C-alpha positions as CSV (number, residue, x, y, z in Angstrom):
1,M,103.3,96.4,85.7
2,P,104.5,99.8,84.8
3,A,108.2,99.8,84.0
4,N,109.1,102.9,86.1
5,K,107.9,105.7,88.3
6,N,107.2,108.0,85.3
7,A,104.7,105.4,83.9
8,L,102.9,105.4,87.3
9,I,102.8,109.2,87.3
10,R,101.5,109.2,83.7
11,Y,98.7,106.7,84.5
12,K,97.7,108.7,87.6
13,T,97.7,112.0,85.6
14,I,95.8,110.5,82.7
15,D,93.3,109.1,85.1
16,R,92.7,112.6,86.5
17,C,92.4,114.0,83.0
18,L,89.9,111.4,81.9
19,R,87.8,112.2,84.9
20,N,88.1,116.0,84.4
21,R,86.4,116.7,81.0
22,F,87.5,120.3,80.9
23,R,91.3,119.8,80.9
24,L,93.6,118.6,78.2
25,C,95.8,115.7,79.3
26,S,98.9,116.9,77.5
27,D,98.9,120.1,79.6
28,A,98.7,118.2,82.8
29,L,101.4,115.7,81.8
30,Y,103.8,118.5,81.1
31,E,103.1,120.1,84.5
32,M,103.4,116.9,86.6
33,E,106.5,116.5,88.8
34,G,109.0,114.1,87.3
35,I,108.0,114.7,83.7
36,T,110.2,117.5,82.5
37,K,111.0,116.4,79.0
38,G,107.4,116.3,77.8
39,V,105.5,113.2,76.8
40,S,105.1,112.0,73.2
41,V,101.7,111.4,71.7
42,R,102.8,107.8,71.1
43,T,103.6,107.3,74.7
44,V,100.2,108.6,75.9
45,Q,98.4,106.5,73.3
46,G,100.3,103.4,74.5
47,D,99.4,104.3,78.1
48,L,95.7,104.6,77.1
49,Q,95.8,101.2,75.5
50,I,97.4,99.6,78.6
51,M,94.8,101.3,80.8
52,R,92.0,100.0,78.5
53,S,93.4,96.4,78.7
54,D,93.5,93.8,81.4
55,K,97.3,93.9,81.4
56,L,97.3,95.8,84.7
57,G,93.8,94.9,85.6
58,Y,92.4,98.4,84.9
59,N,90.0,97.5,82.0
60,A,89.3,101.3,82.0
61,P,86.1,102.3,80.0
62,I,88.0,104.9,77.9
63,E,86.1,106.3,75.0
64,V,86.9,108.8,72.2
65,F,84.6,111.7,71.7
66,D,84.6,114.5,69.0
67,K,87.1,112.1,67.2
68,I,90.1,113.4,69.1
69,Y,89.4,113.6,72.8
70,Y,89.4,110.8,75.4
71,R,87.3,110.4,78.6
72,Y,85.9,107.7,80.7
73,A,82.5,106.4,79.5
74,D,81.6,106.2,83.2
75,P,82.4,109.6,84.8
76,N,82.7,108.0,88.2
77,Y,85.4,105.5,87.1
78,S,89.0,105.8,88.4
79,I,91.9,103.4,88.2
80,N,92.6,104.5,91.8
81,E,89.3,103.3,93.1
82,M,89.1,99.8,91.8
83,P,87.8,97.0,94.0
84,L,89.6,93.8,94.4
85,T,88.6,91.2,91.8
86,E,88.0,87.5,92.5
87,D,91.5,86.8,91.0
88,D,93.0,89.3,93.3
89,C,91.4,87.7,96.3
90,R,92.5,84.2,95.3
91,L,96.1,85.5,94.8
92,L,96.1,87.1,98.2
93,K,94.7,84.0,99.8
94,Q,97.4,81.9,98.1
95,A,100.1,84.2,99.4
96,V,98.7,84.0,103.0
97,E,98.5,80.2,102.8
98,M,102.1,80.0,101.6
99,L,103.3,82.2,104.4
100,D,101.3,80.2,106.9
101,D,102.5,76.9,105.5
102,D,105.3,76.3,108.1
103,G,108.0,76.6,105.5
104,K,106.7,73.9,103.2
105,A,106.5,76.2,100.2
106,T,109.8,76.7,98.3
107,L,111.5,80.1,98.2
108,N,111.0,80.4,94.5
109,E,107.2,79.6,94.8
110,M,106.9,82.3,97.5
111,R,108.9,84.8,95.4
112,D,106.6,84.2,92.4
113,V,103.4,84.6,94.4
114,L,104.7,87.6,96.3
115,S,105.9,89.2,93.1
116,L,102.4,88.9,91.6
117,V,100.8,90.3,94.8
118,R,103.3,93.2,94.7
119,E,102.5,93.9,91.0
120,R,98.7,93.8,91.6
121,L,99.0,96.1,94.6
122,T,101.1,98.5,92.7
123,A,98.5,98.6,89.9
124,L,95.6,99.0,92.4
125,L,97.2,101.4,94.8
126,N,99.9,103.2,92.8
127,Y,102.6,102.2,95.1
128,G,106.1,103.2,93.8
């Protein structure tokens, strides 16, 4: 889960840049609201690695072209338009069952499941 609002803004901005093959990401990141200090190359590279991984469930098909530029291998891909996975559906079903369990689930169990649901929804829908 992104550590802060700026990480979510960066992911969303990087997503738009990877879809728009005619704009440099660094320019867009500097222009985004909330990012006034600039963003280091290392931060963007880390963001790209997280987006490529399953850590947030994105598994983004990011590729390098011309040895220095990034784009989505699938031009129609977007982290904002991801369908729910089977794991997501199981997690949501578990949360609903716990809430409908007439208080049999412990508070800690409910917190854990709801925390996972919140993290996944944040990743899927860019809630802040």
